[in-house]
C-alpha positions as CSV (number, residue, x, y, z in Angstrom):
1,M,10.1,6.9,2.0
2,M,8.3,4.2,0.1
3,K,8.0,6.4,-3.1
4,Q,11.8,7.1,-2.9
5,M,12.4,3.3,-2.7
6,E,10.3,2.7,-5.7
7,L,12.2,5.4,-7.7
8,R,15.4,3.5,-6.8
9,G,13.9,0.2,-7.9
10,A,13.6,-1.1,-4.4
11,R,10.0,-2.1,-4.5
12,R,10.5,-5.2,-2.3
13,Q,12.0,-3.0,0.4
14,A,9.1,-0.6,0.1
15,L,6.8,-3.6,0.8
16,Q,9.0,-4.5,3.8
17,V,8.7,-1.0,5.2
18,F,4.9,-1.1,4.8
19,R,4.7,-4.5,6.6
20,F,7.0,-3.1,9.4
21,L,4.7,-0.1,9.9
22,Q,1.6,-2.3,10.0
23,V,2.9,-4.0,13.2
24,Q,4.1,-0.9,15.0
25,P,1.6,-0.3,17.9
26,K,2.2,3.4,18.1
27,F,2.1,4.1,14.3
28,E,-1.2,5.1,12.9
29,M,-1.8,3.6,9.5
30,R,-3.5,6.0,7.1
31,E,-5.2,5.5,3.8
32,Q,-2.4,7.4,2.0
33,I,0.2,4.8,3.2
34,Y,-2.0,2.0,1.8
35,V,-2.6,3.9,-1.5
36,T,1.2,4.4,-1.9
37,I,2.1,0.8,-1.5
38,M,-0.9,-0.4,-3.7
39,S,0.3,2.0,-6.4
40,I,3.8,0.7,-6.2
41,L,2.7,-2.9,-6.4
42,G,0.1,-2.2,-9.1
43,R,2.8,-0.7,-11.4
44,E,4.8,-3.9,-10.7
45,G,1.8,-6.0,-11.8
46,K,1.2,-7.6,-8.4
47,L,-2.5,-7.2,-8.6
48,G,-3.3,-10.0,-6.2
49,L,-1.2,-8.4,-3.5
50,V,-2.9,-5.1,-4.2
51,K,-6.2,-6.7,-3.6
52,D,-5.0,-8.3,-0.4
53,I,-3.7,-5.0,0.9
54,F,-6.9,-3.2,0.0
55,S,-8.8,-5.9,2.0
56,G,-6.4,-5.4,4.9
57,M,-7.1,-1.7,4.8
58,K,-10.8,-2.3,5.2
59,D,-10.1,-4.9,8.0
60,E,-8.2,-2.1,9.8
61,N,-11.3,0.0,9.7
62,I,-9.7,2.5,7.3
63,T,-12.5,3.7,5.0
64,P,-11.4,3.6,1.3
65,T,-11.9,6.8,-0.7
66,V,-11.8,7.5,-4.4
67,H,-8.0,7.4,-4.2
68,S,-8.0,3.7,-3.1
69,Y,-10.6,2.7,-5.6
70,S,-8.6,4.5,-8.4
71,V,-5.6,2.4,-7.6
72,L,-7.6,-0.8,-7.8
73,I,-9.1,0.3,-11.2
74,S,-5.8,1.4,-12.7
75,G,-4.1,-1.8,-11.5
């Protein structure tokens, strides 16, 4: 859903969906969700926000893989 929002230029709404999912008690956040929003924000040049989301992923005990680090490197 977030990728479709990005394609339509609705990046802010994609971030809102991400934030909404984070607070849902029954929704299991996975690394791929974090990677998706970090990619969207990185392409928008929001590197500080990408770093914050990456840190939040680690705070949620989601182990970063090469995909997460690739997004950080590519910015």
